[in-house]
Rosetta silent file (secondary structure, phi, psi, omega in degrees, C-alpha in Angstrom):
SEQUENCE: MNMAFKKETFRDDYTFTNSPEAIRRFPFPFDKDEYMYSVNIEQHTKGVPGSVFENVIDLDEHYVAECEDRRITLEQDPDRCIALPHMMDAQWDMLELGMESLAQDFPEHFQLTKDGDKWHWINKPLGIDHTFIFGDLSTLPMEPFEFIGRQLQGDWVVMDQRDDDLFADMGIVTSQADWSLAFDAGMSFKEWHGPVPQANEMGIFERALKYLLHLQYGSPVRRLNWTMTVNPRLDTSPENYPVWGPDNVSVTADNVADKVFLRVELQTLFRLPRSNAMAFGIRGYLISVRDIATYPRWAKRLHRVMTNLHPDLSEYKGLTNYRQLVIDWLAPMDDGADIGEGTHPE
SCORE:     score description
SCORE:     0.000 S_00000001
   1 L     0.000  121.335  174.280    0.000    0.000    0.000 S_00000001
   2 L   -86.933  119.761 -174.903    1.422    3.364   -1.022 S_00000001
   3 L  -134.615  128.595  176.185    0.410    5.858    1.617 S_00000001
   4 L   -99.623  118.072 -179.355    1.348    9.516    2.021 S_00000001
   5 L   -84.128  132.407 -172.320    1.186   10.586    5.651 S_00000001
   6 L   -90.164  145.921  170.388   -0.155   14.097    6.082 S_00000001
   7 L   -91.138  115.231 -175.975    1.225   16.921    8.189 S_00000001
   8 L  -159.961  167.398 -178.914   -1.777   18.259   10.072 S_00000001
   9 L  -128.480  152.859  179.727   -3.007   19.192   13.541 S_00000001
  10 L  -113.966   22.001 -179.778   -6.012   18.256   15.658 S_00000001
  11 L  -156.240  161.653  176.846   -5.879   21.293   17.956 S_00000001
  12 L    60.778  -91.520 -175.789   -5.508   25.059   17.857 S_00000001
  13 L   -86.051  -11.588  174.215   -5.301   25.819   14.113 S_00000001
  14 L    48.205   71.061  178.278   -7.044   22.536   13.088 S_00000001
  15 L   -92.367    5.654  178.578   -5.361   21.841    9.758 S_00000001
  16 L   -57.505  134.288  171.998   -6.855   18.318    9.609 S_00000001
  17 L  -145.174  158.619  173.946   -8.460   17.400    6.286 S_00000001
  18 L  -106.595  133.502  172.614   -9.588   14.198    4.584 S_00000001
  19 L   -72.067  164.507  175.696   -8.432   13.308    1.094 S_00000001
  20 H   -54.315  -37.252  178.616  -11.066   12.016   -1.355 S_00000001
  21 H   -66.883  -40.199  178.649   -9.840    8.475   -0.655 S_00000001
  22 H   -65.131  -35.344  177.112  -10.181    8.977    3.119 S_00000001
  23 H   -65.429  -46.129 -176.110  -13.746   10.223    2.615 S_00000001
  24 H   -63.480  -35.943 -177.467  -14.666    7.229    0.475 S_00000001
  25 L   -89.396    2.418 -179.037  -13.290    4.698    3.000 S_00000001
  26 L   -58.578  134.885 -178.639  -14.896    6.446    5.980 S_00000001
  27 L   -79.874   74.858 -179.943  -16.849    3.911    8.084 S_00000001
  28 L   -60.157  126.689 -165.814  -20.259    5.558    7.771 S_00000001
  29 L   -94.330   -3.448 -170.646  -22.244    3.934   10.608 S_00000001
  30 L  -107.194  115.216  178.007  -25.909    4.300    9.592 S_00000001
  31 L  -104.646    0.623  177.441  -27.568    1.596    7.509 S_00000001
  32 L  -137.630  172.343 -178.011  -31.122    2.713    8.330 S_00000001
  33 L   -82.112   -7.100  177.540  -32.978    6.014    8.673 S_00000001
  34 L  -129.540  153.929 -179.026  -33.219    5.651   12.449 S_00000001
  35 L  -126.436  136.419  169.415  -30.603    4.862   15.057 S_00000001
  36 L  -147.679  154.564 -178.985  -30.821    3.045   18.356 S_00000001
  37 L   -62.707  142.346  174.554  -28.222    1.274   20.454 S_00000001
  38 L  -151.594  166.631  178.321  -27.647   -2.395   19.702 S_00000001
  39 L   -65.642  -40.776  176.676  -24.960   -4.993   20.345 S_00000001
  40 L    33.694   48.141  177.892  -24.093   -4.925   16.577 S_00000001
  41 L   -97.745  136.530  175.472  -21.016   -7.126   17.026 S_00000001
  42 E  -136.442  165.000  178.082  -19.552   -9.040   14.093 S_00000001
  43 E   -63.976  138.328  179.300  -16.411  -11.053   13.469 S_00000001
  44 L   -88.161   69.694  177.316  -13.358   -8.892   12.815 S_00000001
  45 L   -93.411  160.995 -179.217  -12.428  -10.633    9.588 S_00000001
  46 L   -65.506  131.926 -175.354  -10.461   -8.992    6.784 S_00000001
  47 L  -102.654 -160.526 -176.810  -12.744   -6.868    4.660 S_00000001
  48 L   -62.132  134.794  176.702  -12.758   -5.273    1.241 S_00000001
  49 L   -53.435  133.572 -178.193   -9.342   -3.969    0.095 S_00000001
  50 L    92.757  -15.988  179.987   -9.073   -0.266    0.814 S_00000001
  51 L   -84.421  167.277  177.683  -11.711   -0.332    3.553 S_00000001
  52 L   -69.435  -10.958  179.439  -11.060    0.285    7.245 S_00000001
  53 L   -96.721    3.143 -174.475  -11.742   -3.444    7.735 S_00000001
  54 L   -64.102  -38.778 -173.193   -9.003   -4.606    5.361 S_00000001
  55 L  -120.375  164.001 -177.904   -6.365   -5.112    8.064 S_00000001
  56 L   -59.161  -48.097  175.894   -6.251   -6.247   11.691 S_00000001
  57 L  -122.640  120.756 -173.919   -5.266   -2.754   12.856 S_00000001
  58 L   -76.052  145.781  177.088   -6.114    0.043   10.438 S_00000001
  59 L  -134.623  137.008  178.986   -3.555    2.605    9.331 S_00000001
  60 L  -143.000 -170.075 -173.609   -4.308    5.658    7.198 S_00000001
  61 L   -62.639  -16.280 -178.241   -3.015    9.010    5.996 S_00000001
  62 L   -91.955    4.791 -170.706   -3.468   10.561    9.457 S_00000001
  63 H   -55.587  -54.964 -175.163   -1.109    8.094   11.218 S_00000001
  64 H   -64.229  -41.647 -179.096    1.906   10.334   11.847 S_00000001
  65 H   -66.417  -38.859  179.106   -0.218   13.337   12.849 S_00000001
  66 H   -68.009  -39.168  177.007   -2.320   11.274   15.257 S_00000001
  67 H   -64.334  -36.727  177.223    0.777    9.792   16.899 S_00000001
  68 H   -67.849  -39.728  177.275    2.171   13.302   17.334 S_00000001
  69 H   -62.957  -39.158  176.662   -1.104   14.468   18.886 S_00000001
  70 H   -62.848  -42.833  179.108   -0.904   11.531   21.320 S_00000001
  71 H   -58.616  -43.767  179.648    2.669   12.475   22.221 S_00000001
  72 H   -61.973  -46.135 -178.295    1.571   16.028   23.026 S_00000001
  73 H   -63.719  -43.179  179.543   -1.338   14.853   25.168 S_00000001
  74 H   -66.952  -31.782  176.666    0.800   12.364   27.130 S_00000001
  75 H   -66.299  -37.858 -179.910    3.410   15.039   27.698 S_00000001
  76 H   -78.313  -31.740 -175.437    0.735   17.298   29.176 S_00000001
  77 L  -146.207   86.242 -177.589   -1.026   14.533   31.116 S_00000001
  78 H   -60.259  -20.499 -179.235    0.956   11.288   31.665 S_00000001
  79 H   -72.818    1.187  173.432   -2.057    9.738   33.449 S_00000001
  80 H   -74.874   -7.200  172.837   -3.703    9.173   30.065 S_00000001
  81 E  -120.749  116.090 -176.761   -1.670    5.957   30.050 S_00000001
  82 E  -130.709  134.689  173.891   -2.440    3.662   32.994 S_00000001
  83 E  -141.639  113.494  178.646   -1.428    0.060   33.611 S_00000001
  84 L   -68.454  152.360 -169.960   -2.159   -1.590   36.952 S_00000001
  85 H   -56.345  -33.165 -175.985    0.710   -3.752   38.282 S_00000001
  86 H   -77.565    1.791 -174.944   -0.950   -7.120   37.633 S_00000001
  87 H   -99.155   19.271 -175.592   -1.277   -6.340   33.896 S_00000001
  88 H   -65.259  -40.160  176.565    2.361   -6.892   32.883 S_00000001
  89 H   -60.849  -38.155  178.831    1.639  -10.047   30.859 S_00000001
  90 H   -66.460  -32.391  176.870   -1.089   -8.094   29.074 S_00000001
  91 H   -60.862  -46.936  179.523    1.423   -5.329   28.293 S_00000001
  92 H   -67.635  -35.588  174.285    3.649   -7.770   26.418 S_00000001
  93 H   -56.829  -44.985 -177.785    0.589   -9.268   24.736 S_00000001
  94 H   -67.677  -38.834  177.370   -0.332   -5.829   23.415 S_00000001
  95 H   -61.164  -42.037  178.752    3.177   -5.117   22.187 S_00000001
  96 H   -64.931  -45.654 -179.907    3.097   -8.400   20.267 S_00000001
  97 H   -59.095  -47.068 -177.927   -0.368   -7.736   18.814 S_00000001
  98 H   -65.796  -49.055 -176.421    0.584   -4.254   17.633 S_00000001
  99 H   -67.064  -45.790 -178.189    3.976   -5.083   16.163 S_00000001
 100 H   -64.864  -39.390 -178.649    2.947   -8.310   14.432 S_00000001
 101 H   -66.235  -47.810 -178.539   -0.192   -6.758   12.955 S_00000001
 102 H   -65.966  -41.944 -178.425    1.538   -3.661   11.573 S_00000001
 103 H   -66.789  -35.687 -179.625    4.528   -5.588   10.231 S_00000001
 104 H   -72.680  -42.910 -172.931    2.317   -8.139    8.502 S_00000001
 105 H   -90.119  -21.476 -178.150   -0.162   -5.713    6.953 S_00000001
 106 L  -133.767   60.519 -173.763    2.127   -2.743    6.203 S_00000001
 107 L   -64.114  -19.047  177.842    5.587   -4.232    5.494 S_00000001
 108 L   -74.666  -15.480 -178.340    6.677   -1.158    3.551 S_00000001
 109 L  -114.475  -24.610 -174.469    6.402    0.896    6.756 S_00000001
 110 E  -135.377  141.875  178.050    7.076   -1.573    9.603 S_00000001
 111 E  -136.195  135.039  176.825    9.474   -4.474   10.077 S_00000001
 112 E  -129.669  120.655  178.071    9.682   -7.004   12.902 S_00000001
 113 E  -118.005  132.717 -178.224   12.530   -9.516   13.078 S_00000001
 114 E  -119.256  132.965  171.380   12.668  -12.202   15.779 S_00000001
 115 E  -129.041   84.561 -170.312   15.643  -14.247   16.930 S_00000001
 116 L    65.908 -126.674  178.212   14.181  -16.117   19.876 S_00000001
 117 L   -85.773   -4.129  178.775   13.374  -13.461   22.492 S_00000001
 118 E   -87.802  114.246 -176.863   15.563  -10.906   20.730 S_00000001
 119 E  -112.931  143.012  175.737   13.258   -8.695   18.648 S_00000001
 120 E  -122.205  118.324 -174.550   14.190   -5.938   16.212 S_00000001
 121 E  -115.401  128.973  176.366   11.432   -3.415   15.515 S_00000001
 122 E  -124.310  124.363  174.724   11.511   -0.766   12.787 S_00000001
 123 E  -118.810   97.050 -174.515    8.811    1.894   12.445 S_00000001
 124 L   -65.903  -43.782 -178.514    9.805    3.955    9.428 S_00000001
 125 L   -59.492  -33.957 -178.332    7.074    6.665    9.606 S_00000001
 126 L  -100.915    1.395  176.874    8.031    7.552   13.202 S_00000001
 127 L    68.754   36.561 -179.547   11.765    6.943   12.800 S_00000001
 128 E  -106.132  130.019  176.571   11.990    4.160   15.407 S_00000001
 129 E  -141.046  104.302 -169.923   14.636    1.418   15.110 S_00000001
 130 E  -141.233  133.286  174.204   14.961   -0.576   18.328 S_00000001
 131 E  -106.836  134.574 -176.985   16.257   -3.991   19.371 S_00000001
 132 E  -149.945  168.519  176.687   14.983   -5.439   22.652 S_00000001
 133 E  -101.709  117.323  179.922   14.476   -8.654   24.578 S_00000001
 134 L   -61.797  124.183 -178.580   10.829   -9.697   24.669 S_00000001
 135 L    98.372   -8.014 -178.174    9.855   -9.930   28.337 S_00000001
 136 L  -110.666  104.365 -178.053   12.746   -7.780   29.616 S_00000001
 137 H   -58.340  -33.717 -173.694   11.565   -4.297   30.653 S_00000001
 138 H   -66.831  -12.412 -177.335   15.110   -2.980   30.908 S_00000001
 139 H   -97.074    3.868  176.754   15.548   -3.269   27.131 S_00000001
 140 L  -115.605  152.882  179.418   12.725   -0.845   26.280 S_00000001
 141 L   -73.846  -14.688  177.946   12.681    2.949   26.764 S_00000001
 142 L  -157.406  177.507 -179.448    9.321    2.695   28.581 S_00000001
 143 L   -62.528  149.084 -170.373    6.844   -0.007   29.579 S_00000001
 144 H   -59.255  -35.968 -178.942    5.794   -2.178   26.607 S_00000001
 145 H   -66.182  -43.424  178.426    2.156   -1.081   26.505 S_00000001
 146 H   -68.850  -36.772 -179.574    3.025    2.602   26.321 S_00000001
 147 H   -58.856  -48.358  179.940    5.825    1.905   23.831 S_00000001
 148 H   -79.884  -31.675 -179.822    3.473    0.281   21.324 S_00000001
 149 H   -62.064  -32.303  176.701    0.477    2.425   22.294 S_00000001
 150 L   -71.552  -11.266 -177.210    2.304    5.549   21.165 S_00000001
 151 L  -111.241   13.177  178.977    2.696    3.894   17.750 S_00000001
 152 L  -120.103  144.660  172.479   -0.953    2.953   17.148 S_00000001
 153 L   -79.144  144.845  178.546   -3.840    5.060   15.946 S_00000001
 154 L    86.388  169.179  179.860   -6.808    5.183   18.281 S_00000001
 155 E   -93.861  158.188  177.930   -7.196    4.430   21.968 S_00000001
 156 E  -136.505  130.266  171.609   -6.782    1.077   23.681 S_00000001
 157 E  -120.622  130.939 -179.335   -8.294   -0.221   26.891 S_00000001
 158 E  -113.188  123.915 -172.690   -7.247   -3.668   28.121 S_00000001
 159 E  -106.394  128.797  175.230   -9.693   -5.453   30.390 S_00000001
 160 E   -83.301  136.267 -179.842   -8.766   -8.115   32.904 S_00000001
 161 E  -101.244  121.111  176.612  -11.282  -10.959   33.164 S_00000001
 162 E  -159.932  153.330  177.840  -12.149  -12.161   36.658 S_00000001
 163 L    52.804   40.193  178.823  -15.259  -12.952   38.704 S_00000001
 164 L    55.979   37.662  178.556  -17.335  -13.286   35.522 S_00000001
 165 E  -150.962  170.300  177.602  -16.708   -9.663   34.627 S_00000001
 166 E  -119.551  133.265 -175.396  -14.269   -7.474   32.723 S_00000001
 167 E  -121.832  130.420 -176.573  -12.302   -4.716   34.458 S_00000001
 168 E   -77.385   82.346 -171.845  -10.659   -1.753   32.723 S_00000001
 169 E  -100.755    0.791  178.654   -7.236   -2.199   34.330 S_00000001
 170 E  -157.186  143.800  178.092   -5.029   -0.775   31.574 S_00000001
 171 E  -171.174  153.781  168.006   -5.394    1.844   28.892 S_00000001
 172 E  -129.277  110.158 -166.973   -3.818    4.510   26.716 S_00000001
 173 L  -135.557  106.479 -179.335   -6.536    7.026   25.942 S_00000001
 174 L  -129.357    3.164 -178.932   -5.847   10.415   24.355 S_00000001
 175 L  -137.289   39.968 -174.515   -8.678   10.784   21.816 S_00000001
 176 L   -82.860  154.365  178.402  -11.766    9.853   23.785 S_00000001
 177 E   -91.844   78.467  172.529  -15.262   11.251   23.275 S_00000001
 178 L    61.697   48.489  167.040  -15.861   12.867   26.668 S_00000001
 179 L  -143.606  162.046 -168.889  -14.936   10.085   29.099 S_00000001
 180 L  -120.138  122.280  174.563  -11.998    9.723   31.439 S_00000001
 181 H   -63.992  -41.060 -179.281   -9.570    6.811   31.724 S_00000001
 182 H   -60.060  -35.525  178.528   -8.397    8.078   35.105 S_00000001
 183 H   -76.289  -39.982 -173.239  -11.997    7.939   36.362 S_00000001
 184 H   -86.357  -13.740 -176.365  -12.891    4.612   34.721 S_00000001
 185 L   -56.395  130.707 -179.833   -9.686    2.711   35.500 S_00000001
 186 L    87.031   -8.130 -179.361  -10.468   -0.412   37.505 S_00000001
 187 L   -72.523  154.073  172.783  -14.200   -0.235   36.808 S_00000001
 188 E   -76.549  168.306 -179.286  -16.203   -3.284   35.802 S_00000001
 189 H   -57.406  -45.039 -178.286  -17.786   -3.535   32.356 S_00000001
 190 H   -69.121  -39.316  178.570  -21.221   -2.544   33.661 S_00000001
 191 H   -64.346  -39.791 -178.196  -19.864    0.348   35.721 S_00000001
 192 H   -62.752  -39.514 -176.848  -17.919    1.651   32.738 S_00000001
 193 L   -97.081    8.139 -176.400  -21.020    1.691   30.523 S_00000001
 194 L   -55.657  -38.092 -175.874  -23.448    2.782   33.228 S_00000001
 195 L   -71.927  -10.644 -173.444  -24.067    6.346   31.909 S_00000001
 196 L   -71.589  119.246 -178.255  -25.336    5.221   28.474 S_00000001
 197 L   -71.342  151.870  175.719  -29.095    5.990   28.263 S_00000001
 198 L    69.594  -45.248 -174.743  -31.629    3.415   27.051 S_00000001
 199 L   -59.949  -41.498 -179.733  -29.003    0.754   26.375 S_00000001
 200 L   -69.903  -38.504  177.903  -28.873   -0.390   29.987 S_00000001
 201 L   -62.469  -30.052 -179.508  -32.640   -0.390   30.301 S_00000001
 202 L   -87.441   -2.589  178.877  -32.763   -2.654   27.239 S_00000001
 203 L    73.973   19.099 -175.444  -30.166   -5.023   28.698 S_00000001
 204 H   -65.218  -45.936 -176.303  -27.790   -4.459   25.777 S_00000001
 205 H   -73.698  -27.869  174.474  -24.591   -4.287   27.820 S_00000001
 206 H   -64.510  -43.013  177.924  -25.570   -7.275   29.938 S_00000001
 207 H   -67.594  -39.262 -179.859  -25.929   -9.348   26.761 S_00000001
 208 H   -63.592  -40.940  179.672  -22.704   -7.921   25.344 S_00000001
 209 H   -61.754  -45.874  179.329  -20.793   -8.869   28.510 S_00000001
 210 H   -58.740  -39.835  178.851  -22.031  -12.457   28.376 S_00000001
 211 H   -65.436  -47.292 -174.223  -20.909  -12.655   24.768 S_00000001
 212 H   -69.157  -31.227  179.673  -17.482  -11.148   25.381 S_00000001
 213 L   -60.625  -21.659 -179.323  -16.672  -13.352   28.359 S_00000001
 214 L  -104.253   10.445  179.237  -16.614  -16.271   25.924 S_00000001
 215 L   -63.904  133.161 -176.121  -14.525  -14.522   23.259 S_00000001
 216 L  -100.313  151.973  173.919  -11.754  -16.843   22.056 S_00000001
 217 L   -62.398  135.338 -179.549   -8.159  -16.101   21.135 S_00000001
 218 L    88.572    0.017  179.730   -7.835  -15.797   17.370 S_00000001
 219 L  -129.808   63.146 -178.570  -11.481  -14.767   16.865 S_00000001
 220 L   -65.765  158.779  178.956  -11.596  -10.972   17.346 S_00000001
 221 E  -128.870  169.566 -178.834  -14.837   -9.052   16.894 S_00000001
 222 E  -149.456  163.470  172.797  -15.774   -5.478   15.995 S_00000001
 223 E  -156.848  164.954  173.959  -18.568   -2.936   16.042 S_00000001
 224 E  -109.787  143.124  172.674  -19.093    0.713   15.118 S_00000001
 225 E  -132.172  164.226 -176.429  -20.078    3.482   17.507 S_00000001
 226 E  -152.215  159.350  167.114  -20.533    7.184   16.795 S_00000001
 227 E  -155.492 -167.666  174.535  -20.976   10.668   18.149 S_00000001
 228 E  -131.959  158.595 -179.454  -20.364   14.178   16.809 S_00000001
 229 E  -146.143  155.426  177.283  -17.837   16.814   17.713 S_00000001
 230 E   -99.349  123.546 -173.657  -17.165   20.461   16.954 S_00000001
 231 L    73.272  150.202 -178.061  -13.828   20.966   15.188 S_00000001
 232 L   -80.489   64.442 -178.836  -11.581   18.003   14.305 S_00000001
 233 L  -100.359  127.598  177.972  -10.202   17.650   17.817 S_00000001
 234 L   -76.370  -45.258 -174.035   -9.104   14.212   19.017 S_00000001
 235 L   -86.152   85.781  172.978   -8.757   15.045   22.717 S_00000001
 236 E  -110.356   60.778 -178.464  -12.290   15.789   23.905 S_00000001
 237 L   -89.171  154.794  175.080  -11.677   14.474   27.410 S_00000001
 238 H   -58.539  -33.590 -179.383  -13.464   15.704   30.565 S_00000001
 239 H   -60.435  -31.475 -177.911  -10.077   16.801   31.889 S_00000001
 240 H  -108.150   21.952 -178.471   -9.791   19.295   29.022 S_00000001
 241 H   -55.391  -40.055  178.150  -13.434   20.347   28.832 S_00000001
 242 H   -57.962  -23.005 -179.799  -12.581   24.041   29.440 S_00000001
 243 H   -80.938  -45.725 -173.432  -10.535   23.909   26.222 S_00000001
 244 H  -105.255  -19.031 -177.168  -13.071   22.277   23.888 S_00000001
 245 H   -57.070  -46.200  179.997  -16.409   22.678   25.670 S_00000001
 246 H   -59.707  -20.288  179.088  -17.046   26.283   24.583 S_00000001
 247 H   -62.284  -25.666 -176.312  -16.775   25.169   20.938 S_00000001
 248 H   -65.192  -20.056  178.669  -20.193   23.520   21.260 S_00000001
 249 H  -106.136   13.542 -178.976  -21.895   26.919   21.291 S_00000001
 250 L   -97.523   -1.781 -176.209  -19.784   28.323   18.432 S_00000001
 251 L   -81.409  134.041  177.445  -21.731   26.576   15.664 S_00000001
 252 L  -128.854  171.765  177.278  -23.874   28.762   13.405 S_00000001
 253 L   -61.614  -27.442 -177.745  -25.900   28.231   10.250 S_00000001
 254 L   -80.522  -28.942 -174.376  -22.982   29.663    8.294 S_00000001
 255 L  -113.971    0.572 -172.590  -20.231   27.407    9.685 S_00000001
 256 H   -56.971  -39.581 -175.257  -22.057   24.201   10.647 S_00000001
 257 H   -67.229  -26.503 -177.386  -20.924   22.207    7.603 S_00000001
 258 H  -101.680  -22.432 -177.725  -17.254   22.863    8.312 S_00000001
 259 H   -93.773  -26.418 -176.776  -17.215   22.924   12.120 S_00000001
 260 E   -95.945  130.818 -177.523  -19.336   19.858   12.925 S_00000001
 261 E  -122.559  135.924  167.331  -17.754   16.448   12.434 S_00000001
 262 E   -77.000  130.623 -175.716  -19.215   12.979   12.569 S_00000001
 263 E  -118.401  107.818 -175.603  -16.931   10.986   14.854 S_00000001
 264 E  -110.255  135.366  177.257  -17.078    7.224   14.281 S_00000001
 265 E  -107.061  123.785  166.294  -15.296    4.633   16.374 S_00000001
 266 E   -88.536  107.866 -177.206  -14.260    1.290   14.960 S_00000001
 267 E   -99.581  122.589 -179.883  -14.239   -0.752   18.159 S_00000001
 268 E  -119.941  146.929  179.816  -12.305   -4.015   18.020 S_00000001
 269 E  -130.486  127.947 -177.541  -11.935   -6.668   20.720 S_00000001
 270 E  -125.745  132.107  167.760   -9.129   -9.227   20.908 S_00000001
 271 E   -78.022  132.211 -177.479   -8.543  -12.019   23.412 S_00000001
 272 L   -96.750  143.847 -166.052   -4.860  -11.895   24.403 S_00000001
 273 L   -74.722  -41.813 -174.381   -2.884  -15.155   24.583 S_00000001
 274 L   -84.713  -45.072 -173.274   -0.743  -15.009   27.761 S_00000001
 275 L   -87.039  -19.412 -171.688   -2.837  -12.889   30.092 S_00000001
 276 L    64.085   12.826  176.134   -6.305  -13.964   28.866 S_00000001
 277 L   -75.295  173.280 -179.489   -7.132  -10.250   29.063 S_00000001
 278 E  -122.500  122.140  177.944   -9.228   -8.521   26.415 S_00000001
 279 E   -88.755  129.245 -177.807   -7.883   -5.677   24.291 S_00000001
 280 E  -116.479  102.119  178.587  -10.476   -3.095   23.334 S_00000001
 281 E   -87.813  134.373 -178.496   -9.344   -0.917   20.434 S_00000001
 282 E  -125.292   85.721 -176.730  -11.220    2.357   19.917 S_00000001
 283 E   -92.128  117.881 -176.540  -10.111    3.761   16.576 S_00000001
 284 E   -96.060  142.570  175.732  -11.694    7.132   15.817 S_00000001
 285 E  -127.907  138.879 -178.266  -12.412    8.606   12.381 S_00000001
 286 E  -118.269  139.091  175.369  -13.501   12.197   11.738 S_00000001
 287 E  -148.669  134.474 -179.053  -15.416   13.597    8.785 S_00000001
 288 E   -74.589  157.214  175.941  -17.044   17.010    8.368 S_00000001
 289 H   -59.620  -36.933  178.601  -20.698   17.419    7.489 S_00000001
 290 H   -63.810  -40.772  178.667  -19.583   19.089    4.254 S_00000001
 291 H   -68.248  -36.456  175.882  -17.477   16.069    3.300 S_00000001
 292 H   -58.336  -38.668 -176.525  -20.371   13.727    4.093 S_00000001
 293 L   -69.401   -8.659  174.955  -22.481   15.727    1.641 S_00000001
 294 L   -69.376  -15.618  173.565  -20.135   14.794   -1.209 S_00000001
 295 L  -117.055  104.023 -174.650  -22.076   11.511   -1.201 S_00000001
 296 H   -53.071  -35.784 -179.017  -25.820   12.300   -1.504 S_00000001
 297 H   -63.501  -40.900  177.208  -26.845    8.957   -0.009 S_00000001
 298 H   -65.623  -41.880 -179.679  -24.881    9.699    3.157 S_00000001
 299 H   -61.362  -44.240  178.071  -26.311   13.223    3.378 S_00000001
 300 H   -61.885  -46.063 -177.232  -29.884   11.922    3.139 S_00000001
 301 H   -63.814  -45.268 -178.985  -29.239    9.200    5.700 S_00000001
 302 H   -63.659  -39.300  177.656  -27.574   11.509    8.203 S_00000001
 303 H   -57.707  -44.153 -177.263  -30.420   14.018    7.836 S_00000001
 304 H   -72.084  -39.681  177.896  -32.959   11.337    8.712 S_00000001
 305 H   -62.717  -45.306  179.720  -30.955    9.883   11.589 S_00000001
 306 H   -63.869  -39.317 -179.776  -30.485   13.318   13.137 S_00000001
 307 H   -65.729  -39.464 -174.589  -34.166   14.137   12.675 S_00000001
 308 H   -91.115   -3.748 -173.366  -35.336   10.873   14.259 S_00000001
 309 L   -63.213  133.608  179.237  -32.746   10.675   17.057 S_00000001
 310 L   -62.380  137.427 -178.067  -34.204   10.156   20.529 S_00000001
 311 H   -55.976  -34.815  179.214  -33.718   13.280   22.705 S_00000001
 312 H   -63.902  -39.646  178.682  -31.962   11.251   25.427 S_00000001
 313 H   -70.813  -37.680  177.024  -29.359   10.062   22.942 S_00000001
 314 H   -60.707  -42.333  179.586  -28.934   13.548   21.529 S_00000001
 315 H   -67.865  -45.795 -178.520  -28.280   14.865   25.026 S_00000001
 316 H   -60.612  -39.164 -178.739  -25.926   12.012   25.952 S_00000001
 317 L   -84.172   -0.025  175.011  -23.878   12.520   22.790 S_00000001
 318 L    73.713   29.081 -174.954  -23.692   16.284   23.383 S_00000001
 319 L   -95.190   -6.970 -167.070  -25.471   17.264   20.167 S_00000001
 320 L   -54.967  -39.931 -174.138  -28.201   19.440   21.615 S_00000001
 321 L   -69.591  -23.329 -174.497  -26.609   22.816   20.856 S_00000001
 322 L  -133.176    3.135 -177.945  -26.123   22.185   17.142 S_00000001
 323 H   -57.375  -46.227 -177.641  -28.256   19.199   16.138 S_00000001
 324 H   -65.434  -33.831  177.633  -30.986   21.333   14.538 S_00000001
 325 H   -64.040  -39.399  176.555  -28.407   23.320   12.602 S_00000001
 326 H   -64.022  -45.471  179.623  -27.071   20.066   11.116 S_00000001
 327 H   -58.692  -46.557 -177.431  -30.605   18.965   10.243 S_00000001
 328 H   -64.626  -38.223 -178.249  -31.397   22.287    8.591 S_00000001
 329 H   -69.110  -35.379 -178.190  -28.185   22.319    6.527 S_00000001
 330 H   -82.928  -19.885 -172.586  -28.775   18.786    5.242 S_00000001
 331 H   -52.760  -44.024 -178.466  -32.520   19.198    4.622 S_00000001
 332 H   -63.054  -16.660 -178.095  -32.252   20.514    1.017 S_00000001
 333 H   -90.586   -5.887 -177.117  -30.335   17.356    0.052 S_00000001
 334 L  -105.341  106.996 -178.434  -33.053   14.977    1.222 S_00000001
 335 L   -86.960    1.815  177.281  -35.755   14.514   -1.411 S_00000001
 336 L    83.939   -5.516 -178.807  -37.634   12.048    0.765 S_00000001
 337 L   -71.648  149.324  178.666  -37.121    9.126   -1.615 S_00000001
 338 L   -65.612  132.995  178.653  -36.444    5.687   -0.165 S_00000001
 339 L  -115.308    6.533  175.666  -32.717    4.898   -0.110 S_00000001
 340 L    69.226 -167.324  179.230  -32.982    1.370    1.269 S_00000001
 341 L  -101.283  165.703  179.034  -30.636   -0.171    3.770 S_00000001
 342 L   110.793  165.887 -175.812  -26.841   -0.235    3.777 S_00000001
 343 L  -119.369    4.467  179.933  -23.961    2.211    4.120 S_00000001
 344 L   -57.372  135.903 -171.835  -22.405    2.220    0.649 S_00000001
 345 L   -67.578  -22.617 -173.083  -21.731    5.872   -0.228 S_00000001
 346 L  -114.001    0.000    0.000  -23.267    5.795   -3.711 S_00000001
């Protein structure tokens, strides 16, 4: 895969943009005119070439810029990376998952050579060339989970399984949609998802937990989740709410198409081999309302989803201040004709 990594920022001057190819491969999450929470889990098998499902861990044109944004956030707040002491086997599991996946799927950018426990890792886009002993902390510049976590797009939470539950005991989270790793660390699966409206009343997370407890090594699964955000900012954490919160009231009829972004998470879950822990990847993708409108089918679908969205979900996702503006901007593109089911852009 020939990929040009873009120089761009996700804060302050917001130079982030999507190329036409990035728009086309965007994981548009709505296959119907209405949205409600569901388990919507499927096997994480390799998908169509060029899609975000093509590889085990997706990589795109924003890779270098996103890694730099993570570096900045961790420099400002080191507690965005947490690993409880009993999670050391899971740390090495994650390093193996990340390195093997990237080296296998993107060999022009990443190389992993093994000589027993002696590993040689090359990350060309980030200029990393490091030899270390797998299992020996002293041979890495930092703990293994943070070392590989700084080289992956998206956030990762690793859950320890015990007492018929999953506990968020490790994570590197710098691009979350208004939740806090420091607050959630150590929480059970149900506690972590407790604030989600309607879903708990419908028993969705209880069913999801039962399913995940039986997830097998070598059979990862995935789902899509979504919200919206103002400006293409990755770090919309509660800790930094004073920085990004005021943006929610800055949207007007004149700027809504360029300031409001659909934020979709490709959530992947992997059983890890040594620790039996579960890795939860939360890879975020951003696309402006204007870019969505380059595909009329997407514009119509988003208009209908926003119009039909339950008020509780609108409030939970933080859309209340600008939801109607999005609806109004998209309205002229919706002729009311049936567009069927599915997410294909055309």
